[in-house]
C-alpha distance (Angstrom), angle and dihedral (degrees) to the residues before:
residue distance angle dihedral
M1 . . .
I2 3.80 . .
Q3 3.78 113.4 .
F4 3.80 117.2 -126.8
P5 3.80 107.5 -135.4
Y6 3.82 98.7 -138.8
G7 3.79 110.9 176.1
I8 3.80 92.6 2.3
S9 3.80 115.2 122.0
D10 3.82 98.7 170.2
F11 3.81 105.9 112.1
Q12 3.82 93.6 -168.4
R13 3.82 91.8 52.5
I14 3.77 93.1 47.5
R15 3.77 93.5 49.9
S16 3.79 98.2 40.7
Q17 3.81 92.7 48.4
G18 3.80 94.3 46.7
M19 3.81 95.7 -117.1
L20 3.76 122.0 162.3
Y21 3.79 110.5 -78.0
F22 3.83 126.5 179.4
D23 3.78 105.8 -146.6
R24 3.79 112.1 -127.4
T25 3.80 95.2 149.6
A26 3.78 90.8 111.5
H27 3.84 85.7 81.6
I28 3.80 94.1 62.3
P29 3.87 93.8 91.2
A30 3.81 88.4 52.9
I31 3.80 90.3 52.4
E32 3.80 90.4 51.8
A33 3.79 91.2 48.0
A34 3.81 93.0 48.1
G35 3.79 94.0 69.5
D36 3.79 146.8 -73.0
Q37 3.86 96.1 -94.6
L38 3.80 113.8 44.1
V39 3.81 136.3 171.9
F40 3.82 117.4 -157.1
L41 3.80 117.4 -164.8
R42 3.78 123.9 -168.2
P43 3.85 137.3 145.0
R44 3.77 119.6 -93.7
R45 3.83 118.4 -74.1
F46 3.82 92.2 25.8
G47 3.79 95.0 119.5
K48 3.78 100.7 -98.9
S49 3.79 94.8 138.7
L50 3.81 92.0 46.6
L51 3.81 89.1 51.7
L52 3.85 89.9 53.8
S53 3.78 90.3 48.3
T54 3.82 89.6 50.2
L55 3.78 91.8 50.2
A56 3.82 91.3 46.5
N57 3.80 91.9 54.2
Y58 3.79 93.0 43.1
Y59 3.82 96.4 51.5
D60 3.81 102.4 31.1
R61 3.80 116.4 110.2
H62 3.81 87.3 -148.4
T63 3.82 92.7 64.1
A64 3.79 96.4 50.0
D65 3.79 93.2 106.9
D66 3.82 89.9 50.8
F67 3.83 94.7 50.2
P68 3.82 95.9 101.7
A69 3.78 93.2 49.9
L70 3.81 95.5 42.9
F71 3.82 100.6 38.8
G72 3.79 107.7 9.2
D73 3.81 96.7 105.1
L74 3.84 94.9 35.7
A75 3.76 127.1 92.5
I76 3.80 94.4 -104.0
G77 3.77 91.4 45.8
K78 3.79 90.2 59.0
N79 3.83 92.0 47.3
P80 3.82 108.0 21.7
T81 3.78 122.4 -177.4
A82 3.81 120.4 -120.7
E83 3.80 90.1 -108.0
H84 3.79 99.0 64.1
N85 3.81 113.7 124.2
Q86 3.80 91.6 2.3
Y87 3.82 102.3 115.3
L88 3.75 144.2 69.2
I89 3.78 106.0 -126.5
L90 3.79 125.6 -139.2
R91 3.84 115.4 -174.8
W92 3.81 129.8 -169.0
D93 3.79 124.1 -177.7
F94 3.79 111.4 -163.6
S95 3.81 91.3 -174.0
K96 3.81 85.5 75.8
V97 3.81 92.4 57.7
S98 3.78 117.9 90.5
A99 3.81 115.7 -126.5
Q100 3.82 92.6 -164.1
G101 3.78 122.3 116.3
D102 3.78 133.7 26.2
L103 3.79 127.5 -42.5
A104 3.84 93.4 -83.6
A105 3.80 92.3 50.6
I106 3.80 93.9 49.0
T107 3.78 92.0 45.6
G108 3.81 89.5 51.2
N109 3.83 90.8 50.2
L110 3.81 90.9 49.5
F111 3.79 95.0 46.3
R112 3.81 91.5 49.4
H113 3.81 90.7 53.2
L114 3.78 92.8 46.9
N115 3.78 93.1 47.9
E116 3.77 94.1 47.0
C117 3.81 89.6 52.9
I118 3.79 90.4 47.6
K119 3.81 90.8 51.0
G120 3.80 89.7 50.4
F121 3.81 89.3 49.3
A122 3.82 91.8 51.3
Q123 3.81 91.6 50.5
K124 3.79 93.7 46.2
Y125 3.80 96.3 49.5
Q126 3.80 101.5 30.0
A127 3.80 91.8 118.3
L128 3.79 90.9 56.5
L129 3.83 98.6 44.2
Q130 3.77 118.4 86.0
F131 3.81 93.3 -173.5
P132 3.83 125.9 52.8
I133 3.79 123.5 -113.9
T134 3.79 115.0 -128.1
V135 3.81 115.7 -145.8
Y136 3.84 113.9 -153.6
P137 3.88 107.7 -159.4
E138 3.80 92.9 -155.3
D139 3.81 98.4 38.8
A140 3.81 116.5 43.6
L141 3.83 89.9 172.4
A142 3.81 88.8 64.8
S143 3.81 88.9 46.0
F144 3.79 89.6 54.2
D145 3.81 91.5 49.1
S146 3.78 89.9 51.8
L147 3.81 89.9 50.8
A148 3.81 92.6 49.1
N149 3.81 92.0 48.6
S150 3.83 91.4 48.5
V151 3.82 92.7 51.7
K152 3.84 93.9 47.2
N153 3.78 94.9 44.5
S154 3.84 90.5 47.7
G155 3.81 89.1 58.7
H156 3.79 97.3 -109.6
T157 3.79 135.3 116.9
L158 3.84 127.7 -122.2
Y159 3.81 128.2 -138.4
L160 3.86 112.5 -166.5
L161 3.80 117.7 -156.7
I162 3.81 119.2 -171.3
D163 3.80 122.6 -174.8
E164 3.84 121.8 -155.3
Y165 3.78 96.8 -4.7
D166 3.83 88.6 177.0
N167 3.84 95.6 54.9
F168 3.81 91.9 111.5
A169 3.80 95.2 52.7
N170 3.80 91.5 45.6
E171 3.78 93.5 48.6
I172 3.82 93.4 48.6
L173 3.78 94.4 45.8
T174 3.76 93.2 45.3
S175 3.82 94.3 49.0
D176 3.80 94.9 44.1
P177 3.81 121.2 -6.0
R178 3.83 89.2 -165.8
D179 3.82 93.3 58.6
R180 3.78 94.3 108.4
V181 3.85 94.7 151.4
R182 3.80 96.5 64.1
Y183 3.78 91.7 38.1
H184 3.82 91.5 53.4
D185 3.81 94.3 43.1
L186 3.82 91.9 52.5
L187 3.78 103.9 36.2
E188 3.75 110.4 20.4
G189 3.79 136.9 49.8
E190 3.79 107.4 10.3
G191 3.80 94.4 -24.2
V192 3.80 118.8 158.9
L193 3.78 94.3 -109.2
K194 3.77 94.2 49.7
T195 3.81 88.8 48.2
L196 3.83 90.2 49.6
F197 3.77 92.5 54.6
K198 3.77 91.2 45.2
V199 3.82 87.9 56.5
I200 3.82 90.1 49.0
K201 3.82 91.0 49.5
A202 3.78 91.6 49.2
S203 3.81 92.1 48.7
A204 3.83 90.3 50.9
S205 3.81 91.9 49.4
E206 3.80 89.6 50.5
G207 3.82 92.2 52.0
K208 3.82 95.0 -110.7
I209 3.80 92.1 117.4
S210 3.79 120.0 41.6
R211 3.78 100.0 -174.2
V212 3.81 137.6 13.8
F213 3.83 125.7 -169.9
I214 3.78 118.1 -176.8
T215 3.80 129.1 -176.9
G216 3.77 127.0 -158.9
V217 3.79 138.2 177.2
S218 3.79 116.8 -104.4
P219 3.84 122.0 -167.9
W220 3.78 125.4 -111.5
Y221 3.81 115.6 -103.3
């Protein structure tokens, strides 16, 4: 009996354990052609996280040896693009970051998540990086800049995947729609999230990031 992977968004686990998988990989060339910085909005439970996991496995240099097993019988495995397994992958999942507390608390939660992901990235790709990544406990934006510089100076290319970038706004508006102060401090003016995406945009324009794919939660209509 084939197992239905309800609630499982790990592409590698689904494929390696023979779970049911509906092949939508034929759309990957269209995603590449659509642009280098993309935002993908869908309601909850629409497979956004699984899509990011699929892209991570498809583009990651670390999964090159597993490509035949993971993608061989899928549409993209039969007609792969030139970019498959050509990137170092950095993933952030903002749904894992608490939006509770004041601006300082939320910023701390966000920075801890970013830094932990950056540490994991450094450990995963240490054999490929010629320059060390410095992690700044109080400034994850500086940590990210160090990572981006290391990747570029090591002769590799970076693909940044961000899941539920709008988690903070959704959490604040859901808990208290009148909470304009926290909303403004986080998302408007010189809020930490706006600053983060300015750093990402600058890194992309400087050639430190080759591709960015971001998912967000859109409401039902």
